[in-house]
C-alpha positions, -999 to +999 in steps of 0.1 A: -060+063+280-049+080+248-065+112+235-085+109+203-061+115+174-067+142+148-066+124+114-065+140+080-094+132+057-101+141+021-129+134-004-124+131-041-142+159-060-135+146-095-120+116-112-083+114-116-066+092-143-033+073-141-018+056-172+011+033-172+024-003-174+019-031-149+053-039-133+046-076-133+023-081-163+040-056-186+005-047-199-005-011-205-033+000-182-056+029-175-067+034-139-094+060-131-101+068-095-137+082-091-154+098-061-175+071-043-209+069-059-228+054-029-241+028-053-243-008-041-214-027-057-215-062-071-196-078-043-219-064-016-198-034-007-214+000-005-193+024-025-197+050+002-182+028+028-149+019+012-126+017-018-137-007-045-119-017-077-140-023-108-124-041-138-139-024-169-124-051-191-142-080-174-170-063-154-159-077-121-157-058-088-136-064-057-134-044-025-100-032-011-103-053+020-078-076+038-103-104+036-100-103-002-062-107-002-054-137-025-017-134-032+013-116-016+044-127-035+062-095-046+028-076-046-006-075-029-034-090-050-071-087-040-097-111-054-134-117-054-155-143-070-157-120-100-122-107-106-088-098-092-066-067-092-028-069-085-002-045-071-027-023-052-003-014-024+012+019-038-022+034-048-036+023-014-007+038+004-012+072-012-050+071-005-044+061+031-019+089+036-044+115+023-072+101+043-093+090+013-113+059+024-141+059-001-136+057-039-144+037-070-113+027-089-120+017-125-092-002-142-090-018-177-065-045-168-054-069-141-028-047-124-025-011-111+001+008-131+035+011-115+042+046-128+076+056-114+077+028-089+067+050-059+035+064-045+044+100-054+025+103-087-006+088-071-003+112-041+000+142-064-029+133-086-052+124-058-044+155-037-051+178-067-085+160-073-097+160-037-109+184-010-106+184+028-134+163+044-146+157+080-126+130+098-140+095+095-136+064+117-104+048+128-092+016+144-072+017+177-049-011+186-057-021+222-034-051+226-001-061+210-004-085+182+025-100+162+033-126+135+066-143+126+080-163+098+115-175+105+136-144+115+110-120+100+083-104+121+056-078+120+036-063+150+010-038+159+013-022+193-009+003+213+004+038+205-013+072+204-005+080+167-001+062+134+036+053+136+056+030+114+090+015+123+104-007+095+137-026+094+152-045+065+183-067+062+195-078+027+227-095+018+232-072-011+259-046-001+239-019-020+210-024+005+223-040+037+206-033+070+184-002+071+156+012+093+129+038+084+106+055+109+076+076+101+048+091+122+017+105+105+012+130+133+046+147+128+060+137+094+054+147+058+045+115+039+047+133+006+084+143+012+096+114+033+079+083+021+059+087-011+090+092-035+107+059-024+107+034-053+103-003-055+135-023-060+150-056-071+181-075-079+194-073-114+204-109-113+168-120-105+150-104-134+152-133-159+141-159-133+112-136-122+101-130-158+099-168-164+076-170-134+054-142-146+068-113-126+087-081-134+077-081-171+071-044-170+100-035-147+126-010-160+150+015-146+122+041-151+100+024-125+123+005-101+157+007-084+179-022-096+209-033-075+238-055-086+258-065-055+272-033-041+260-011-070+228+008-077+223+004-115+201+034-120+222+062-134+204+088-113+212+069-081+189+068-050+164+094-039+173+087-002+202+069+013+177+045+029+152+044+000+149+007+003+136+008+038+114+037+031+098+018+002+091-011+025+074+014+049+054+027+019+042-008+012+032-014+048+011+017+048-007+004+017-012-031+030-026-019+063-050+004+044-068-028+035-082-026+071-105+000+054-097+027+080-066+042+096-050+021+123-040+041+154-010+022+168+027+014+162+034-009+133+069-025+136+085-050+113+119-065+105+124-083+072+086-080+067+066-080+036+031-083+020+025-118+035+033-108+070+012-076+067-018-096+056-014-122+084-009-094+109-043-078+099-060-112+101-046-117+137-056-082+148-092-087+137-094-123+149-102-111+185-124-081+193-104-073+224-074-065+202-089-033+188-115-006+192-135+010+164-135+048+167-165+063+151-167+099+140 
C-alpha cells in the first residue's frame, strides 16, 4: 500500500489578468482568474468545489470537468448548454501544477489566450497571486487503465506519485522521436515543463486556417518546424521541447478530473482525444480509483 502523498496546494488571494490572442480564433481576449467565490454557478457547480469558466461576453458558464469536453482537435474545448471555452489546457496545466483547484475564470471571448505558447506566463501570474493552502483531495489510480487509437496509446497505472512519461514520434526531422519524463514529487514544473511551447508544421498553416484553426498562431506564440529546420530565430528552449509540451498538455487535460491524479500517466503519440477517453475509462468503474479526502 502506498503512503499518502504530500501534494502542493495554493489558493488565489486576488484576481490575476491575462491578455492576448486566441491561437485558433485569432481574437483578442482578456482572461481574469478570480478566487473561488463559493457562489452556486449556473451549470450547477459550486465555485468552491472546482474551476469554472464564465463567458462575460455571452453570460454562459461551464465547469472545467472532463464530462464537459466537447472537442479535442488541436485543443481541448469544454462546453455546457450555455457556452463553450476553447484551448483551456495550458491554463489548466499551470493551475494543476500549483495545486489551485478552485477558481472562477472570467473570459470575454471563446478561447483562452495563447500568450507565448507555453504555461510559463500563466504559472508566474497565478503563483504571484496565490498563497499556500492546506492540501485538498486527490484521486489514486488503483488499477491500470489504457486506451488506444491505432499505434497511439495513453495509460494510467498505479504509482505512489504524480508521474508523467510521454513519448512522441513525428516524421519531421526537426522533431523525430522524443521522450519526456516528469515527477511532481521530485521535479520543478516551472523550470522543466512550463516553458515548453506549442508547435506545428509550417506547411500546414494555410490548410489549418481554412478550417478555422491557427488564425492567431505566430512565431511569438508557437514553434514552427519546416522539415529538419526550426523556423523560430531563437531556436528551441529545450532539445526535447516538443515532448515536454505534450507532457504539459497532458497535465492540463488530466486536470479536468478536478483533483490531482496519483499515478503514472504514460503515453506514446497521444493527444487531447486520448487523454479525454482515458479519463472517461478511469471513472467508468469505481474499482479503478480511490478518492483521497483531506
